[in-house]
C-alpha positions as CSV (number, residue, x, y, z in Angstrom):
1,M,-77.9,7.0,5.5
2,K,-77.4,7.0,9.3
3,Y,-74.2,5.1,8.7
4,A,-73.0,7.4,6.0
5,R,-73.6,10.4,8.3
6,L,-71.5,8.8,11.1
7,M,-68.6,8.0,8.5
8,T,-68.4,11.6,7.3
9,P,-67.0,13.2,10.4
10,T,-64.6,10.3,10.9
11,I,-63.2,10.7,7.4
12,A,-62.9,14.4,7.9
13,L,-61.0,13.9,11.2
14,L,-58.6,11.5,9.5
15,A,-58.1,13.8,6.6
16,T,-57.4,16.6,9.1
17,L,-54.9,14.5,11.0
18,F,-53.1,13.4,7.7
19,I,-52.8,17.0,6.4
20,S,-51.5,18.3,9.7
21,S,-48.9,15.6,9.7
22,V,-47.5,16.2,6.3
23,P,-45.3,19.2,7.4
24,A,-43.9,17.3,10.2
25,F,-43.1,14.3,7.9
26,A,-41.6,16.6,5.3
27,Q,-39.5,18.3,7.9
28,E,-38.2,14.8,9.2
29,T,-37.4,13.8,5.7
30,E,-35.5,17.0,5.1
31,Q,-33.4,16.6,8.3
32,E,-32.6,13.0,7.3
33,K,-31.4,14.3,3.9
34,K,-29.3,17.0,5.5
35,A,-27.8,14.3,7.9
36,V,-26.9,12.0,5.0
37,Q,-25.4,14.9,3.1
38,A,-23.4,16.0,6.1
39,K,-22.1,12.4,6.5
40,I,-21.1,12.2,2.8
41,V,-19.3,15.6,3.2
42,E,-17.4,14.3,6.3
43,E,-16.4,11.0,4.6
44,K,-15.1,12.9,1.5
45,L,-13.2,15.2,3.7
46,Q,-11.6,12.4,5.6
47,A,-10.7,10.7,2.3
48,A,-9.1,13.9,1.1
49,Q,-7.1,14.3,4.2
50,A,-6.0,10.7,4.1
51,A,-4.9,11.2,0.6
52,E,-2.9,14.4,1.5
53,L,-1.3,12.6,4.5
54,Q,-0.3,9.6,2.4
55,A,1.2,12.1,-0.2
56,Q,3.3,13.6,2.6
57,L,4.5,10.2,3.9
58,Q,5.4,9.0,0.4
59,A,7.3,12.2,-0.3
60,K,9.2,11.8,2.9
61,A,10.0,8.1,1.9
62,Y,11.3,9.3,-1.4
63,S,13.6,11.8,0.3
64,V,15.0,9.0,2.5
65,V,15.5,6.8,-0.5
66,E,17.3,9.6,-2.3
67,S,19.6,10.3,0.6
68,K,20.7,6.6,0.7
69,L,21.2,6.4,-3.1
70,A,23.3,9.6,-3.0
71,F,26.2,7.7,-1.3
72,E,26.6,5.3,-4.2
73,T,25.7,7.6,-7.1
74,K,26.6,11.2,-6.3
75,L,30.1,12.2,-7.4
76,V,31.8,14.1,-4.5
77,K,35.4,15.0,-5.1
78,G,37.9,16.5,-2.6
79,A,36.0,15.2,0.5
80,P,37.7,11.9,1.5
81,Y,36.6,10.0,4.6
82,S,36.1,6.6,6.3
83,A,33.5,5.7,8.9
84,V,31.3,3.0,10.4
85,A,27.6,3.3,9.4
86,I,25.4,1.9,12.1
87,S,21.7,1.2,11.5
88,E,19.6,0.5,14.6
89,S,15.9,-0.1,15.0
90,I,13.9,-0.3,18.3
91,Q,10.3,-1.6,18.4
92,T,8.4,-1.3,21.8
93,L,5.7,-3.8,22.3
94,G,2.5,-3.2,24.2
95,D,3.8,-5.0,27.3
96,G,7.0,-2.8,27.5
97,N,9.1,-5.4,25.9
98,R,11.6,-4.1,23.2
99,I,12.9,-5.7,19.9
100,R,16.3,-4.3,18.9
101,Q,18.1,-4.9,15.6
102,S,21.3,-3.4,14.4
103,S,23.8,-3.7,11.5
104,S,27.0,-2.0,10.6
105,T,28.8,-1.2,7.3
106,T,32.3,0.2,7.0
107,V,32.3,3.0,4.4
108,Y,35.1,4.8,2.5
109,R,35.3,7.6,-0.1
110,D,38.5,8.9,-1.7
111,S,39.3,12.4,-3.2
112,A,38.3,11.2,-6.6
113,G,34.9,10.3,-5.4
114,R,35.1,6.5,-5.4
115,T,33.3,4.7,-2.7
116,R,33.5,1.4,-0.9
117,R,31.1,-0.3,1.4
118,E,31.9,-3.4,3.5
119,V,28.8,-5.0,5.0
120,M,29.7,-6.7,8.2
121,K,28.4,-9.9,9.8
122,K,27.4,-10.2,13.4
123,D,30.8,-11.8,14.2
124,G,32.6,-8.9,12.7
125,T,33.7,-10.6,9.5
126,V,33.0,-9.0,6.0
127,Q,29.9,-10.3,4.3
128,S,30.1,-8.4,1.1
129,I,31.9,-5.4,-0.6
130,V,30.7,-2.9,-3.0
131,I,33.1,-0.6,-5.0
132,S,31.5,2.3,-6.9
133,D,32.9,4.9,-9.2
134,P,30.3,7.6,-10.0
135,S,32.5,9.3,-12.5
136,T,32.5,6.2,-14.8
137,G,29.2,4.7,-13.7
138,I,31.0,1.4,-12.8
139,N,30.1,-0.8,-9.8
140,Y,31.8,-3.9,-8.5
141,S,30.1,-6.3,-6.1
142,L,32.7,-8.5,-4.3
143,D,32.0,-11.8,-2.6
144,P,34.9,-12.6,-0.2
145,Q,33.8,-16.3,0.1
146,T,33.8,-17.1,-3.7
147,R,36.4,-14.5,-4.6
148,I,34.1,-13.3,-7.4
149,A,33.5,-9.7,-8.5
150,L,30.4,-8.9,-10.4
151,K,30.8,-5.8,-12.6
152,S,27.8,-3.6,-13.6
153,E,27.0,-0.2,-14.9
154,F,24.5,2.0,-13.0
155,G,24.3,4.9,-15.3
156,G,21.1,3.7,-17.1
157,I,19.6,2.6,-13.7
158,L,20.0,6.1,-12.3
159,K,18.1,7.6,-15.2
160,K,15.4,5.0,-14.7
161,I,15.2,5.7,-11.0
162,A,15.1,9.5,-11.6
163,A,12.3,9.1,-14.2
164,E,10.3,6.8,-11.8
165,Q,10.8,9.4,-9.0
166,V,9.5,12.3,-11.1
167,E,6.5,10.2,-12.2
168,A,5.7,9.1,-8.6
169,R,5.9,12.7,-7.4
170,R,3.5,13.8,-10.3
171,R,1.0,11.0,-9.3
172,I,1.3,12.0,-5.6
173,E,0.5,15.6,-6.4
174,L,-2.3,14.6,-8.8
175,D,-4.0,12.3,-6.4
176,S,-3.8,14.9,-3.7
177,K,-5.4,17.6,-5.8
178,Q,-8.1,15.3,-7.1
179,A,-9.0,14.2,-3.5
180,A,-9.2,17.8,-2.5
181,Q,-11.3,18.8,-5.5
182,N,-13.8,16.1,-4.6
183,T,-14.7,17.7,-1.3
184,P,-16.8,20.8,-0.6
185,Q,-13.8,22.1,1.5
186,A,-11.4,21.8,-1.4
187,G,-10.3,25.4,-0.9
188,V,-9.2,24.8,2.6
189,L,-7.1,21.6,1.7
190,A,-5.7,23.3,-1.5
191,K,-4.4,26.2,0.7
192,K,-2.8,23.8,3.2
193,K,0.9,23.3,2.7
194,T,3.5,21.1,4.3
195,L,5.2,23.0,7.1
196,P,8.9,23.8,6.5
197,A,11.4,21.6,8.5
198,E,12.3,22.8,11.9
199,P,16.0,23.9,12.0
200,L,18.0,22.3,14.8
201,G,21.2,24.3,14.5
202,R,24.6,22.8,14.1
203,Q,26.2,19.9,15.9
204,S,29.6,18.1,15.7
205,F,29.9,14.4,14.9
206,D,33.4,13.2,15.4
207,G,34.7,16.7,14.5
208,V,32.4,16.9,11.4
209,E,29.9,19.9,11.5
210,A,26.5,19.1,10.5
211,E,23.2,21.0,10.1
212,G,20.0,19.5,11.7
213,S,16.4,19.7,10.8
214,R,13.2,18.0,12.0
215,T,9.9,17.4,10.3
216,V,6.6,16.3,11.9
217,V,3.7,14.6,10.2
218,T,0.6,14.4,12.3
219,I,-2.1,11.8,11.7
220,P,-5.3,13.4,13.1
221,A,-7.4,11.5,15.6
222,G,-9.8,9.2,13.8
223,Q,-7.9,9.3,10.6
224,I,-7.0,5.6,10.8
225,G,-9.1,4.6,13.7
226,N,-6.7,6.2,16.3
227,D,-8.2,7.8,19.4
228,L,-5.5,10.5,19.7
229,P,-3.2,12.3,17.1
230,I,-0.1,10.4,16.0
231,N,3.1,12.2,15.5
232,V,5.6,10.8,13.0
233,I,8.9,12.6,13.7
234,S,11.9,12.6,11.2
235,E,15.2,14.2,12.1
236,Q,18.4,14.4,10.0
237,W,21.9,15.9,10.2
238,Y,23.6,16.9,7.0
239,S,27.2,17.7,6.6
240,P,28.0,20.3,4.0
241,D,31.7,19.4,4.0
242,L,31.1,15.7,3.3
243,Q,27.8,16.4,1.4
244,L,26.0,13.5,3.0
245,L,23.8,12.7,6.0
246,V,25.8,11.8,9.1
247,M,22.8,10.9,11.1
248,T,19.1,10.3,10.6
249,K,16.3,9.4,13.0
250,H,12.8,8.3,12.3
251,S,10.3,7.8,15.1
252,D,6.8,6.3,14.4
253,P,4.7,5.1,17.4
254,R,3.3,2.3,15.1
255,T,6.6,0.9,14.1
256,G,9.2,2.2,16.5
257,E,12.4,4.2,16.1
258,T,15.0,3.7,13.4
259,T,18.4,5.4,13.5
260,Y,21.2,5.7,11.0
261,R,24.5,7.3,12.0
262,L,28.1,7.5,11.0
263,A,30.6,6.7,13.8
264,S,34.4,6.9,14.0
265,I,34.5,9.4,11.2
266,N,38.1,9.9,9.8
267,R,38.8,12.7,7.3
268,A,42.2,11.1,6.1
269,E,42.6,9.8,2.6
270,P,41.9,6.1,2.5
271,D,44.3,3.7,0.8
272,S,43.9,3.6,-3.0
273,S,43.9,-0.2,-3.0
274,L,40.5,-0.2,-1.3
275,F,38.9,1.0,-4.5
276,E,40.4,-1.6,-6.8
277,V,39.4,-5.3,-7.3
278,P,42.1,-7.5,-5.8
279,S,44.1,-9.6,-8.3
280,D,42.9,-12.9,-6.9
281,Y,39.3,-12.0,-7.7
282,T,37.5,-13.3,-10.9
283,V,35.7,-10.4,-12.5
284,R,32.5,-11.3,-14.3
285,N,29.8,-9.3,-16.0
286,A,26.7,-9.0,-13.8
287,A,24.2,-8.9,-16.7
288,E,25.8,-12.1,-18.2
289,E,25.7,-13.8,-14.8
290,K,22.0,-13.0,-14.5
291,R,21.3,-14.4,-18.0
292,R,23.4,-17.5,-17.1
293,T,21.4,-18.1,-14.0
294,V,18.1,-17.7,-15.7
295,E,19.1,-20.2,-18.4
296,D,20.3,-22.7,-15.8
297,V,16.9,-22.5,-14.0
298,R,15.1,-23.0,-17.3
299,L,17.3,-26.0,-18.1
300,K,16.6,-27.6,-14.7
301,L,12.8,-27.0,-15.0
302,S,12.8,-28.5,-18.5
303,K,14.7,-31.5,-17.4
304,P,13.7,-32.4,-13.8
305,E,15.7,-35.0,-12.1
306,E,14.4,-38.4,-11.9
307,Q,12.9,-39.3,-8.5
């Protein structure tokens, strides 16, 4: 009985301590839950911001692709010219070293809208030639070495490209909206819009007036593990007279700077012979050549040479 009397106060003391600790334990558990919920909200918000940023970059990429395709596919009459298209890229390494690459293409367009591109080698000789007629949808790829011209039609390809671009834009918008809806701050992201391009005024390129604009896409600090914000800057100069871009510049600290510009622009009418396949070229159908090549490969694979 004496032992029981001694245990009773001890048990009561332990019970009191346990009961008094329950609120503190519950408070700590509630704080942990709030911390976990806050972390989940932050991760969802970052994912939504990343999706929105990716959508902006992809949309910008499609606009660049469209501007390059316009030269070959857009019919522009009454605006003849010739020029040298120069593409340059500069990548700066961490130690200050730079990697430079450049290429040049001589371009022509006549009053009827036909175009010609001569891709040049480093030694200044012509590597390949492409003649396009947007009015007929006919394209010729000339090989100066073999004197063979491959004829193809790009009308169907243009429709396919246009359909793919529409579908890509639809997916980008849908992914961005879904990412925004999955975060508690969806309303903030939904209201956010891409800022309009900053106008840069007008500038003359070899006597050709062009209108400039600049867009900036900012990657927030921490978005991709970056300590500071990253600004991706794109600049372009468009000539209303020629209906094409005469200069573009894309600067990204991660990959470097890429520039495309037209030099030695001449508004005179090019010689009509430039848009015709020379008589000493053999014209072949590009689709048939592709099928023939595939068949040749299959034949070689089915009958390998004896070792």
